[in-house]
N, CA and C atoms of all chains as a GROMACS GRO file, in nm:
protein
  615
    1UNK      N    1   3.864  14.891   9.350
    1UNK     CA    2   3.765  14.928   9.249
    1UNK      C    3   3.625  14.902   9.304
    2UNK      N    4   3.537  14.995   9.279
    2UNK     CA    5   3.400  14.982   9.330
    2UNK      C    6   3.302  14.987   9.213
    3UNK      N    7   3.206  14.895   9.215
    3UNK     CA    8   3.102  14.894   9.112
    3UNK      C    9   2.968  14.906   9.184
    4UNK      N   10   2.886  14.997   9.136
    4UNK     CA   11   2.755  15.018   9.198
    4UNK      C   12   2.648  14.968   9.102
    5UNK      N   13   2.564  14.877   9.150
    5UNK     CA   14   2.463  14.818   9.062
    5UNK      C   15   2.322  14.839   9.114
    6UNK      N   16   2.229  14.856   9.021
    6UNK     CA   17   2.089  14.869   9.058
    6UNK      C   18   2.029  14.728   9.067
    7UNK      N   19   1.977  14.694   9.183
    7UNK     CA   20   1.925  14.558   9.202
    7UNK      C   21   1.794  14.534   9.127
    8UNK      N   22   1.732  14.642   9.076
    8UNK     CA   23   1.611  14.623   8.995
    8UNK      C   24   1.648  14.572   8.856
    9UNK      N   25   1.768  14.605   8.812
    9UNK     CA   26   1.814  14.560   8.679
    9UNK      C   27   1.884  14.424   8.691
   10UNK      N   28   1.975  14.417   8.787
   10UNK     CA   29   2.051  14.293   8.807
   10UNK      C   30   2.006  14.224   8.935
   11UNK      N   31   1.941  14.108   8.926
   11UNK     CA   32   1.898  14.038   9.048
   11UNK      C   33   2.018  13.990   9.131
   12UNK      N   34   1.996  13.978   9.260
   12UNK     CA   35   2.105  13.940   9.351
   12UNK      C   36   2.168  13.806   9.312
   13UNK      N   37   2.084  13.711   9.268
   13UNK     CA   38   2.134  13.578   9.231
   13UNK      C   39   2.234  13.590   9.115
   14UNK      N   40   2.201  13.678   9.018
   14UNK     CA   41   2.290  13.697   8.903
   14UNK      C   42   2.420  13.763   8.947
   15UNK      N   43   2.410  13.858   9.039
   15UNK     CA   44   2.530  13.926   9.089
   15UNK      C   45   2.620  13.826   9.162
   16UNK      N   46   2.559  13.742   9.245
   16UNK     CA   47   2.638  13.643   9.319
   16UNK      C   48   2.706  13.545   9.224
   17UNK      N   49   2.633  13.503   9.121
   17UNK     CA   50   2.691  13.410   9.024
   17UNK      C   51   2.808  13.473   8.949
   18UNK      N   52   2.790  13.598   8.910
   18UNK     CA   53   2.898  13.668   8.837
   18UNK      C   54   3.020  13.686   8.928
   19UNK      N   55   2.995  13.722   9.053
   19UNK     CA   56   3.107  13.740   9.148
   19UNK      C   57   3.180  13.608   9.169
   20UNK      N   58   3.103  13.501   9.174
   20UNK     CA   59   3.162  13.368   9.197
   20UNK      C   60   3.262  13.331   9.087
   21UNK      N   61   3.231  13.376   8.964
   21UNK     CA   62   3.322  13.348   8.852
   21UNK      C   63   3.456  13.419   8.867
   22UNK      N   64   3.459  13.523   8.948
   22UNK     CA   65   3.580  13.605   8.960
   22UNK      C   66   3.656  13.586   9.090
   23UNK      N   67   3.609  13.496   9.177
   23UNK     CA   68   3.678  13.485   9.306
   23UNK      C   69   3.818  13.422   9.298
   24UNK      N   70   3.850  13.365   9.183
   24UNK     CA   71   3.986  13.314   9.168
   24UNK      C   72   4.083  13.424   9.124
   25UNK      N   73   4.029  13.535   9.075
   25UNK     CA   74   4.114  13.644   9.025
   25UNK      C   75   4.115  13.767   9.115
   26UNK      N   76   4.010  13.780   9.195
   26UNK     CA   77   4.001  13.901   9.280
   26UNK      C   78   3.934  13.871   9.413
   27UNK      N   79   3.960  13.958   9.508
   27UNK     CA   80   3.890  13.952   9.636
   27UNK      C   81   3.766  14.039   9.621
   28UNK      N   82   3.651  13.984   9.652
   28UNK     CA   83   3.526  14.056   9.627
   28UNK      C   84   3.446  14.068   9.757
   29UNK      N   85   3.397  14.187   9.779
   29UNK     CA   86   3.315  14.213   9.897
   29UNK      C   87   3.189  14.286   9.852
   30UNK      N   88   3.074  14.242   9.902
   30UNK     CA   89   2.947  14.302   9.860
   30UNK      C   90   2.879  14.371   9.977
   31UNK      N   91   2.808  14.478   9.944
   31UNK     CA   92   2.730  14.548  10.047
   31UNK      C   93   2.610  14.613   9.979
   32UNK      N   94   2.510  14.642  10.058
   32UNK     CA   95   2.390  14.707  10.003
   32UNK      C   96   2.338  14.812  10.100
   33UNK      N   97   2.254  14.901  10.048
   33UNK     CA   98   2.193  14.999  10.138
   33UNK      C   99   2.072  14.936  10.207
   34UNK      N  100   2.010  15.008  10.300
   34UNK     CA  101   1.901  14.951  10.380
   34UNK      C  102   1.783  14.904  10.294
   35UNK      N  103   1.754  14.979  10.188
   35UNK     CA  104   1.638  14.943  10.104
   35UNK      C  105   1.672  14.838   9.999
   36UNK      N  106   1.797  14.798   9.992
   36UNK     CA  107   1.844  14.696   9.898
   36UNK      C  108   1.825  14.740   9.753
   37UNK      N  109   1.830  14.874   9.728
   37UNK     CA  110   1.812  14.925   9.593
   37UNK      C  111   1.940  14.915   9.511
   38UNK      N  112   2.050  14.948   9.576
   38UNK     CA  113   2.178  14.938   9.508
   38UNK      C  114   2.270  14.840   9.579
   39UNK      N  115   2.347  14.772   9.500
   39UNK     CA  116   2.444  14.677   9.556
   39UNK      C  117   2.584  14.726   9.517
   40UNK      N  118   2.666  14.744   9.617
   40UNK     CA  119   2.804  14.788   9.592
   40UNK      C  120   2.898  14.668   9.592
   41UNK      N  121   2.981  14.662   9.490
   41UNK     CA  122   3.078  14.553   9.481
   41UNK      C  123   3.218  14.612   9.489
   42UNK      N  124   3.296  14.563   9.582
   42UNK     CA  125   3.434  14.610   9.598
   42UNK      C  126   3.529  14.501   9.547
   43UNK      N  127   3.610  14.541   9.453
   43UNK     CA  128   3.708  14.449   9.393
   43UNK      C  129   3.849  14.481   9.441
   44UNK      N  130   3.925  14.378   9.465
   44UNK     CA  131   4.067  14.396   9.497
   44UNK      C  132   4.142  14.282   9.429
   45UNK      N  133   4.228  14.315   9.340
   45UNK     CA  134   4.300  14.211   9.266
   45UNK      C  135   4.386  14.125   9.357
   46UNK      N  136   4.395  13.997   9.328
   46UNK     CA  137   4.478  13.908   9.411
   46UNK      C  138   4.625  13.941   9.393
   47UNK      N  139   4.658  13.978   9.269
   47UNK     CA  140   4.793  14.030   9.244
   47UNK      C  141   4.780  14.180   9.216
   48UNK      N  142   4.890  14.251   9.218
   48UNK     CA  143   4.884  14.395   9.193
   48UNK      C  144   4.843  14.422   9.047
   49UNK      N  145   4.736  14.499   9.030
   49UNK     CA  146   4.685  14.522   8.894
   49UNK      C  147   4.704  14.668   8.854
   50UNK      N  148   4.736  14.687   8.727
   50UNK     CA  149   4.748  14.824   8.676
   50UNK      C  150   4.610  14.880   8.645
   51UNK      N  151   4.603  15.009   8.613
   51UNK     CA  152   4.475  15.074   8.581
   51UNK      C  153   4.407  15.004   8.462
   52UNK      N  154   4.490  14.971   8.364
   52UNK     CA  155   4.438  14.908   8.242
   52UNK      C  156   4.379  14.769   8.275
   53UNK      N  157   4.453  14.695   8.358
   53UNK     CA  158   4.407  14.561   8.396
   53UNK      C  159   4.278  14.567   8.478
   54UNK      N  160   4.271  14.669   8.565
   54UNK     CA  161   4.151  14.687   8.646
   54UNK      C  162   4.030  14.719   8.558
   55UNK      N  163   4.053  14.804   8.461
   55UNK     CA  164   3.946  14.843   8.370
   55UNK      C  165   3.900  14.722   8.288
   56UNK      N  166   3.997  14.640   8.251
   56UNK     CA  167   3.967  14.517   8.176
   56UNK      C  168   3.884  14.421   8.262
   57UNK      N  169   3.925  14.410   8.388
   57UNK     CA  170   3.854  14.322   8.482
   57UNK      C  171   3.710  14.369   8.501
   58UNK      N  172   3.694  14.500   8.510
   58UNK     CA  173   3.562  14.560   8.526
   58UNK      C  174   3.473  14.527   8.405
   59UNK      N  175   3.531  14.542   8.287
   59UNK     CA  176   3.457  14.513   8.164
   59UNK      C  177   3.415  14.367   8.158
   60UNK      N  178   3.509  14.279   8.191
   60UNK     CA  179   3.481  14.136   8.189
   60UNK      C  180   3.371  14.101   8.290
   61UNK      N  181   3.379  14.166   8.406
   61UNK     CA  182   3.280  14.141   8.510
   61UNK      C  183   3.140  14.185   8.464
   62UNK      N  184   3.132  14.301   8.402
   62UNK     CA  185   3.002  14.352   8.357
   62UNK      C  186   2.943  14.261   8.248
   63UNK      N  187   3.028  14.209   8.163
   63UNK     CA  188   2.981  14.114   8.060
   63UNK      C  189   2.929  13.986   8.123
   64UNK      N  190   3.006  13.935   8.220
   64UNK     CA  191   2.966  13.814   8.290
   64UNK      C  192   2.835  13.835   8.366
   65UNK      N  193   2.822  13.954   8.422
   65UNK     CA  194   2.701  13.987   8.497
   65UNK      C  195   2.578  13.987   8.405
   66UNK      N  196   2.596  14.042   8.288
   66UNK     CA  197   2.488  14.045   8.189
   66UNK      C  198   2.448  13.902   8.150
   67UNK      N  199   2.549  13.821   8.131
   67UNK     CA  200   2.528  13.680   8.096
   67UNK      C  201   2.452  13.608   8.206
   68UNK      N  202   2.493  13.631   8.330
   68UNK     CA  203   2.428  13.565   8.444
   68UNK      C  204   2.284  13.614   8.461
   69UNK      N  205   2.263  13.744   8.439
   69UNK     CA  206   2.128  13.801   8.454
   69UNK      C  207   2.034  13.740   8.350
   70UNK      N  208   2.087  13.724   8.228
   70UNK     CA  209   2.006  13.666   8.121
   70UNK      C  210   1.973  13.520   8.152
   71UNK      N  211   2.075  13.447   8.196
   71UNK     CA  212   2.054  13.306   8.232
   71UNK      C  213   1.952  13.291   8.343
   72UNK      N  214   1.959  13.383   8.439
   72UNK     CA  215   1.865  13.381   8.552
   72UNK      C  216   1.723  13.405   8.503
   73UNK      N  217   1.709  13.503   8.412
   73UNK     CA  218   1.576  13.536   8.359
   73UNK      C  219   1.519  13.419   8.280
   74UNK      N  220   1.604  13.358   8.196
   74UNK     CA  221   1.557  13.244   8.114
   74UNK      C  222   1.517  13.127   8.204
   75UNK      N  223   1.599  13.100   8.305
   75UNK     CA  224   1.568  12.987   8.393
   75UNK      C  225   1.438  13.013   8.471
   76UNK      N  226   1.413  13.139   8.502
   76UNK     CA  227   1.290  13.175   8.573
   76UNK      C  228   1.168  13.158   8.481
   77UNK      N  229   1.185  13.200   8.355
   77UNK     CA  230   1.075  13.191   8.259
   77UNK      C  231   1.042  13.046   8.223
   78UNK      N  232   1.147  12.963   8.216
   78UNK     CA  233   1.128  12.824   8.174
   78UNK      C  234   1.110  12.727   8.290
   79UNK      N  235   1.094  12.780   8.409
   79UNK     CA  236   1.087  12.694   8.527
   79UNK      C  237   0.976  12.589   8.516
   80UNK      N  238   0.857  12.634   8.477
   80UNK     CA  239   0.742  12.542   8.472
   80UNK      C  240   0.762  12.432   8.368
   81UNK      N  241   0.813  12.471   8.251
   81UNK     CA  242   0.835  12.374   8.143
   81UNK      C  243   0.940  12.272   8.187
   82UNK      N  244   1.048  12.324   8.250
   82UNK     CA  245   1.157  12.237   8.297
   82UNK      C  246   1.107  12.137   8.400
   83UNK      N  247   1.028  12.187   8.493
   83UNK     CA  248   0.973  12.099   8.597
   83UNK      C  249   0.881  11.994   8.537
   84UNK      N  250   0.804  12.036   8.435
   84UNK     CA  251   0.712  11.943   8.370
   84UNK      C  252   0.790  11.832   8.299
   85UNK      N  253   0.897  11.871   8.228
   85UNK     CA  254   0.978  11.772   8.154
   85UNK      C  255   1.043  11.673   8.250
   86UNK      N  256   1.102  11.725   8.356
   86UNK     CA  257   1.170  11.637   8.454
   86UNK      C  258   1.067  11.547   8.523
   87UNK      N  259   0.954  11.606   8.559
   87UNK     CA  260   0.849  11.529   8.625
   87UNK      C  261   0.800  11.417   8.536
   88UNK      N  262   0.782  11.448   8.408
   88UNK     CA  263   0.735  11.350   8.309
   88UNK      C  264   0.838  11.238   8.293
   89UNK      N  265   0.966  11.275   8.287
   89UNK     CA  266   1.073  11.176   8.270
   89UNK      C  267   1.080  11.083   8.391
   90UNK      N  268   1.068  11.140   8.510
   90UNK     CA  269   1.073  11.059   8.632
   90UNK      C  270   0.951  10.968   8.641
   91UNK      N  271   0.836  11.022   8.596
   91UNK     CA  272   0.712  10.944   8.600
   91UNK      C  273   0.724  10.823   8.510
   92UNK      N  274   0.778  10.842   8.387
   92UNK     CA  275   0.791  10.729   8.295
   92UNK      C  276   0.894  10.629   8.346
   93UNK      N  277   1.000  10.679   8.409
   93UNK     CA  278   1.106  10.590   8.460
   93UNK      C  279   1.056  10.507   8.577
   94UNK      N  280   0.957  10.557   8.650
   94UNK     CA  281   0.909  10.484   8.768
   94UNK      C  282   0.826  10.362   8.729
   95UNK      N  283   0.781  10.352   8.601
   95UNK     CA  284   0.702  10.238   8.556
   95UNK      C  285   0.553  10.262   8.564
   96UNK      N  286   0.513  10.373   8.620
   96UNK     CA  287   0.371  10.406   8.631
   96UNK      C  288   0.326  10.475   8.503
   97UNK      N  289   0.323  10.399   8.394
   97UNK     CA  290   0.286  10.460   8.266
   97UNK      C  291   0.136  10.452   8.247
   98UNK      N  292   0.085  10.544   8.167
   98UNK     CA  293  -0.059  10.548   8.142
   98UNK      C  294  -0.102  10.430   8.054
   99UNK      N  295  -0.013  10.385   7.962
   99UNK     CA  296  -0.048  10.280   7.866
   99UNK      C  297  -0.066  10.144   7.932
  100UNK      N  298   0.029  10.103   8.014
  100UNK     CA  299   0.025   9.969   8.070
  100UNK      C  300  -0.070   9.960   8.188
  101UNK      N  301  -0.080  10.063   8.263
  101UNK     CA  302  -0.163  10.060   8.382
  101UNK      C  303  -0.106   9.968   8.489
  102UNK      N  304   0.020   9.928   8.472
  102UNK     CA  305   0.084   9.838   8.568
  102UNK      C  306   0.189   9.915   8.648
  103UNK      N  307   0.197   9.881   8.773
  103UNK     CA  308   0.303   9.942   8.852
  103UNK      C  309   0.433   9.873   8.817
  104UNK      N  310   0.543   9.929   8.852
  104UNK     CA  311   0.674   9.874   8.819
  104UNK      C  312   0.693   9.732   8.868
  105UNK      N  313   0.644   9.705   8.989
  105UNK     CA  314   0.662   9.573   9.047
  105UNK      C  315   0.581   9.468   8.972
  106UNK      N  316   0.454   9.506   8.939
  106UNK     CA  317   0.368   9.412   8.867
  106UNK      C  318   0.424   9.379   8.730
  107UNK      N  319   0.478   9.480   8.665
  107UNK     CA  320   0.536   9.460   8.532
  107UNK      C  321   0.655   9.366   8.539
  108UNK      N  322   0.730   9.376   8.646
  108UNK     CA  323   0.847   9.288   8.663
  108UNK      C  324   0.803   9.143   8.687
  109UNK      N  325   0.688   9.128   8.756
  109UNK     CA  326   0.641   8.994   8.789
  109UNK      C  327   0.600   8.915   8.664
  110UNK      N  328   0.555   8.987   8.561
  110UNK     CA  329   0.516   8.920   8.438
  110UNK      C  330   0.640   8.871   8.365
  111UNK      N  331   0.659   8.740   8.365
  111UNK     CA  332   0.779   8.682   8.305
  111UNK      C  333   0.754   8.657   8.156
  112UNK      N  334   0.844   8.705   8.073
  112UNK     CA  335   0.827   8.687   7.928
  112UNK      C  336   0.842   8.540   7.888
  113UNK      N  337   0.913   8.461   7.969
  113UNK     CA  338   0.935   8.319   7.937
  113UNK      C  339   0.805   8.239   7.947
  114UNK      N  340   0.711   8.287   8.030
  114UNK     CA  341   0.584   8.215   8.047
  114UNK      C  342   0.495   8.231   7.924
  115UNK      N  343   0.518   8.334   7.847
  115UNK     CA  344   0.447   8.362   7.723
  115UNK      C  345   0.296   8.359   7.743
  116UNK      N  346   0.248   8.445   7.829
  116UNK     CA  347   0.106   8.446   7.864
  116UNK      C  348   0.016   8.484   7.746
  117UNK      N  349   0.068   8.552   7.648
  117UNK     CA  350  -0.011   8.591   7.530
  117UNK      C  351   0.002   8.492   7.414
  118UNK      N  352   0.083   8.392   7.433
  118UNK     CA  353   0.099   8.289   7.331
  118UNK      C  354   0.168   8.335   7.204
  119UNK      N  355   0.259   8.425   7.217
  119UNK     CA  356   0.328   8.481   7.099
  119UNK      C  357   0.426   8.380   7.041
  120UNK      N  358   0.489   8.298   7.129
  120UNK     CA  359   0.593   8.206   7.084
  120UNK      C  360   0.538   8.077   7.018
  121UNK      N  361   0.407   8.057   7.024
  121UNK     CA  362   0.350   7.934   6.965
  121UNK      C  363   0.349   7.946   6.812
  122UNK      N  364   0.402   7.844   6.740
  122UNK     CA  365   0.404   7.852   6.592
  122UNK      C  366   0.263   7.856   6.534
  123UNK      N  367   0.256   7.914   6.416
  123UNK     CA  368   0.127   7.933   6.348
  123UNK      C  369   0.056   7.799   6.325
  124UNK      N  370   0.134   7.695   6.276
  124UNK     CA  371   0.078   7.565   6.246
  124UNK      C  372   0.018   7.500   6.369
  125UNK      N  373   0.085   7.515   6.478
  125UNK     CA  374   0.040   7.454   6.603
  125UNK      C  375  -0.086   7.524   6.654
  126UNK      N  376  -0.091   7.651   6.627
  126UNK     CA  377  -0.202   7.730   6.678
  126UNK      C  378  -0.328   7.714   6.590
  127UNK      N  379  -0.307   7.718   6.453
  127UNK     CA  380  -0.422   7.718   6.361
  127UNK      C  381  -0.424   7.596   6.267
  128UNK      N  382  -0.336   7.499   6.285
  128UNK     CA  383  -0.331   7.383   6.198
  128UNK      C  384  -0.245   7.408   6.077
  129UNK      N  385  -0.215   7.295   6.000
  129UNK     CA  386  -0.125   7.308   5.884
  129UNK      C  387  -0.193   7.380   5.768
  130UNK      N  388  -0.113   7.443   5.685
  130UNK     CA  389  -0.168   7.512   5.568
  130UNK      C  390  -0.192   7.408   5.458
  131UNK      N  391  -0.315   7.406   5.407
  131UNK     CA  392  -0.344   7.311   5.299
  131UNK      C  393  -0.290   7.366   5.168
  132UNK      N  394  -0.229   7.274   5.088
  132UNK     CA  395  -0.166   7.319   4.964
  132UNK      C  396  -0.267   7.371   4.864
  133UNK      N  397  -0.383   7.302   4.852
  133UNK     CA  398  -0.482   7.339   4.749
  133UNK      C  399  -0.587   7.437   4.800
  134UNK      N  400  -0.571   7.479   4.915
  134UNK     CA  401  -0.671   7.570   4.972
  134UNK      C  402  -0.676   7.700   4.895
  135UNK      N  403  -0.800   7.741   4.860
  135UNK     CA  404  -0.815   7.866   4.785
  135UNK      C  405  -0.829   7.983   4.883
  136UNK      N  406  -0.766   8.085   4.849
  136UNK     CA  407  -0.778   8.201   4.940
  136UNK      C  408  -0.920   8.258   4.939
  137UNK      N  409  -0.967   8.292   5.055
  137UNK     CA  410  -1.101   8.351   5.066
  137UNK      C  411  -1.100   8.491   5.008
  138UNK      N  412  -1.201   8.517   4.925
  138UNK     CA  413  -1.210   8.650   4.863
  138UNK      C  414  -1.320   8.731   4.931
  139UNK      N  415   4.229  14.447  11.619
  139UNK     CA  416   4.164  14.323  11.574
  139UNK      C  417   4.080  14.350  11.448
  140UNK      N  418   4.109  14.284  11.336
  140UNK     CA  419   4.030  14.310  11.215
  140UNK      C  420   3.888  14.252  11.225
  141UNK      N  421   3.797  14.320  11.160
  141UNK     CA  422   3.659  14.268  11.159
  141UNK      C  423   3.598  14.287  11.021
  142UNK      N  424   3.505  14.197  10.988
  142UNK     CA  425   3.437  14.205  10.858
  142UNK      C  426   3.287  14.216  10.882
  143UNK      N  427   3.222  14.303  10.806
  143UNK     CA  428   3.077  14.321  10.822
  143UNK      C  429   3.007  14.258  10.702
  144UNK      N  430   2.929  14.156  10.730
  144UNK     CA  431   2.856  14.089  10.622
  144UNK      C  432   2.709  14.125  10.628
  145UNK      N  433   2.660  14.182  10.520
  145UNK     CA  434   2.519  14.221  10.515
  145UNK      C  435   2.434  14.093  10.501
  146UNK      N  436   2.338  14.076  10.591
  146UNK     CA  437   2.259  13.952  10.591
  146UNK      C  438   2.159  13.946  10.475
  147UNK      N  439   2.141  14.058  10.404
  147UNK     CA  440   2.055  14.056  10.285
  147UNK      C  441   2.130  13.995  10.167
  148UNK      N  442   2.261  13.992  10.176
  148UNK     CA  443   2.342  13.937  10.067
  148UNK      C  444   2.404  13.803  10.108
  149UNK      N  445   2.469  13.806  10.222
  149UNK     CA  446   2.540  13.685  10.269
  149UNK      C  447   2.448  13.604  10.360
  150UNK      N  448   2.446  13.472  10.338
  150UNK     CA  449   2.363  13.385  10.421
  150UNK      C  450   2.432  13.359  10.554
  151UNK      N  451   2.350  13.352  10.659
  151UNK     CA  452   2.407  13.326  10.793
  151UNK      C  453   2.476  13.189  10.797
  152UNK      N  454   2.416  13.092  10.729
  152UNK     CA  455   2.474  12.956  10.728
  152UNK      C  456   2.611  12.959  10.659
  153UNK      N  457   2.622  13.043  10.556
  153UNK     CA  458   2.749  13.054  10.482
  153UNK      C  459   2.858  13.109  10.573
  154UNK      N  460   2.822  13.206  10.656
  154UNK     CA  461   2.921  13.263  10.749
  154UNK      C  462   2.963  13.155  10.850
  155UNK      N  463   2.866  13.081  10.899
  155UNK     CA  464   2.897  12.975  10.996
  155UNK      C  465   2.987  12.868  10.934
  156UNK      N  466   2.954  12.830  10.811
  156UNK     CA  467   3.035  12.728  10.742
  156UNK      C  468   3.177  12.777  10.720
  157UNK      N  469   3.190  12.903  10.681
  157UNK     CA  470   3.323  12.960  10.657
  157UNK      C  471   3.403  12.964  10.787
  158UNK      N  472   3.337  13.000  10.896
  158UNK     CA  473   3.406  13.004  11.026
  158UNK      C  474   3.456  12.865  11.063
  159UNK      N  475   3.370  12.765  11.045
  159UNK     CA  476   3.414  12.630  11.082
  159UNK      C  477   3.526  12.580  10.990
  160UNK      N  478   3.524  12.625  10.863
  160UNK     CA  479   3.631  12.584  10.770
  160UNK      C  480   3.765  12.652  10.801
  161UNK      N  481   3.758  12.775  10.854
  161UNK     CA  482   3.880  12.852  10.882
  161UNK      C  483   3.918  12.853  11.030
  162UNK      N  484   3.844  12.776  11.109
  162UNK     CA  485   3.864  12.784  11.255
  162UNK      C  486   4.004  12.742  11.300
  163UNK      N  487   4.072  12.660  11.219
  163UNK     CA  488   4.207  12.616  11.258
  163UNK      C  489   4.313  12.722  11.225
  164UNK      N  490   4.272  12.829  11.158
  164UNK     CA  491   4.369  12.932  11.117
  164UNK      C  492   4.355  13.062  11.197
  165UNK      N  493   4.242  13.079  11.265
  165UNK     CA  494   4.221  13.202  11.344
  165UNK      C  495   4.111  13.180  11.448
  166UNK      N  496   4.090  13.283  11.527
  166UNK     CA  497   3.981  13.275  11.626
  166UNK      C  498   3.874  13.376  11.584
  167UNK      N  499   3.750  13.334  11.588
  167UNK     CA  500   3.640  13.420  11.539
  167UNK      C  501   3.540  13.452  11.650
  168UNK      N  502   3.484  13.569  11.637
  168UNK     CA  503   3.375  13.609  11.727
  168UNK      C  504   3.269  13.678  11.639
  169UNK      N  505   3.144  13.633  11.652
  169UNK     CA  506   3.038  13.689  11.566
  169UNK      C  507   2.943  13.773  11.650
  170UNK      N  508   2.912  13.892  11.598
  170UNK     CA  509   2.817  13.981  11.665
  170UNK      C  510   2.710  14.024  11.566
  171UNK      N  511   2.591  14.051  11.617
  171UNK     CA  512   2.483  14.102  11.532
  171UNK      C  513   2.479  14.253  11.541
  172UNK      N  514   2.464  14.318  11.425
  172UNK     CA  515   2.454  14.464  11.424
  172UNK      C  516   2.352  14.502  11.317
  173UNK      N  517   2.227  14.513  11.358
  173UNK     CA  518   2.114  14.541  11.267
  173UNK      C  519   2.113  14.442  11.149
  174UNK      N  520   2.143  14.493  11.030
  174UNK     CA  521   2.140  14.407  10.910
  174UNK      C  522   2.273  14.336  10.887
  175UNK      N  523   2.363  14.350  10.978
  175UNK     CA  524   2.498  14.295  10.955
  175UNK      C  525   2.536  14.187  11.057
  176UNK      N  526   2.620  14.098  11.010
  176UNK     CA  527   2.687  14.003  11.099
  176UNK      C  528   2.832  14.050  11.103
  177UNK      N  529   2.875  14.088  11.218
  177UNK     CA  530   3.013  14.137  11.230
  177UNK      C  531   3.101  14.022  11.279
  178UNK      N  532   3.199  13.989  11.198
  178UNK     CA  533   3.291  13.880  11.233
  178UNK      C  534   3.423  13.941  11.275
  179UNK      N  535   3.457  13.925  11.399
  179UNK     CA  536   3.585  13.975  11.450
  179UNK      C  537   3.687  13.862  11.442
  180UNK      N  538   3.798  13.893  11.384
  180UNK     CA  539   3.900  13.790  11.360
  180UNK      C  540   4.023  13.818  11.445
  181UNK      N  541   4.064  13.715  11.512
  181UNK     CA  542   4.172  13.729  11.610
  181UNK      C  543   4.270  13.612  11.596
  182UNK      N  544   4.391  13.632  11.641
  182UNK     CA  545   4.494  13.527  11.641
  182UNK      C  546   4.507  13.457  11.505
  183UNK      N  547   4.526  13.537  11.404
  183UNK     CA  548   4.539  13.484  11.268
  183UNK      C  549   4.676  13.417  11.251
  184UNK      N  550   4.677  13.310  11.178
  184UNK     CA  551   4.802  13.241  11.146
  184UNK      C  552   4.899  13.343  11.084
  185UNK      N  553   5.019  13.360  11.141
  185UNK     CA  554   5.110  13.464  11.092
  185UNK      C  555   5.145  13.455  10.943
  186UNK      N  556   5.145  13.336  10.888
  186UNK     CA  557   5.176  13.320  10.745
  186UNK      C  558   5.068  13.378  10.654
  187UNK      N  559   4.948  13.391  10.708
  187UNK     CA  560   4.834  13.433  10.623
  187UNK      C  561   4.781  13.572  10.657
  188UNK      N  562   4.850  13.642  10.741
  188UNK     CA  563   4.799  13.769  10.792
  188UNK      C  564   4.755  13.867  10.684
  189UNK      N  565   4.830  13.878  10.576
  189UNK     CA  566   4.799  13.975  10.472
  189UNK      C  567   4.675  13.944  10.389
  190UNK      N  568   4.644  13.818  10.378
  190UNK     CA  569   4.536  13.780  10.285
  190UNK      C  570   4.417  13.715  10.357
  191UNK      N  571   4.431  13.691  10.484
  191UNK     CA  572   4.331  13.610  10.554
  191UNK      C  573   4.189  13.665  10.542
  192UNK      N  574   4.170  13.794  10.575
  192UNK     CA  575   4.036  13.854  10.575
  192UNK      C  576   3.972  13.848  10.437
  193UNK      N  577   4.052  13.881  10.335
  193UNK     CA  578   4.000  13.880  10.198
  193UNK      C  579   3.963  13.739  10.153
  194UNK      N  580   4.048  13.644  10.187
  194UNK     CA  581   4.020  13.505  10.151
  194UNK      C  582   3.895  13.456  10.223
  195UNK      N  583   3.882  13.496  10.348
  195UNK     CA  584   3.765  13.456  10.427
  195UNK      C  585   3.637  13.514  10.365
  196UNK      N  586   3.642  13.642  10.326
  196UNK     CA  587   3.526  13.708  10.263
  196UNK      C  588   3.489  13.638  10.132
  197UNK      N  589   3.590  13.599  10.056
  197UNK     CA  590   3.564  13.526   9.931
  197UNK      C  591   3.498  13.391   9.958
  198UNK      N  592   3.543  13.326  10.062
  198UNK     CA  593   3.488  13.195  10.098
  198UNK      C  594   3.341  13.209  10.136
  199UNK      N  595   3.310  13.312  10.214
  199UNK     CA  596   3.170  13.336  10.254
  199UNK      C  597   3.084  13.364  10.130
  200UNK      N  598   3.141  13.439  10.038
  200UNK     CA  599   3.069  13.471   9.912
  200UNK      C  600   3.040  13.342   9.834
  201UNK      N  601   3.140  13.258   9.826
  201UNK     CA  602   3.124  13.130   9.755
  201UNK      C  603   3.018  13.043   9.819
  202UNK      N  604   3.017  13.040   9.950
  202UNK     CA  605   2.919  12.958  10.022
  202UNK      C  606   2.778  13.018  10.011
  203UNK      N  607   2.770  13.150  10.004
  203UNK     CA  608   2.639  13.217   9.992
  203UNK      C  609   2.576  13.188   9.857
  204UNK      N  610   2.662  13.176   9.757
  204UNK     CA  611   2.613  13.150   9.621
  204UNK      C  612   2.552  13.010   9.612
  205UNK      N  613   2.612  12.914   9.682
  205UNK     CA  614   2.564  12.776   9.678
  205UNK      C  615   2.432  12.767   9.749
   0.00000   0.00000   0.00000
């Protein structure tokens, strides 16, 4: 079975991906003309296939090809956003955050047990005991 | 001697090389350049695989080209 595709409609990457999905069911060979305008796909079933089965295989392949072409287009369109998201995630994971201004190593050096900000000190110890008759300031 | 013509616009040269090294214990290969094609001549194929060897090899190259 031979399928002839226009490479302007279906990019080569999508064709390769679609073919890859079928290499367990068929032997596939690809060829193109000198200008790379059309890509010819030759299918040969691994087992002997009837006309109906071949037609079914062709239909399934064309559907898969459409799916791969769409996925390829979406991934191409979203490339910048994807790279930005991954870059942002890696940047935050590295410890170089904009808020702290500390590198990962410096942040690790700050030991919470030392309590440099005095958070663990009780209120009474820090500001004295609360007087019972003290009137609240208005 | 069977031969396969791989168009270099579709199949990667590295993929052909990788496939040859993966199948080298089953046959003997010779690669020639022919304009846009890499012609792989296959010789001394393992007798058990004679019927399917070329097709399986072409599929392997396709799989490697996709990666």
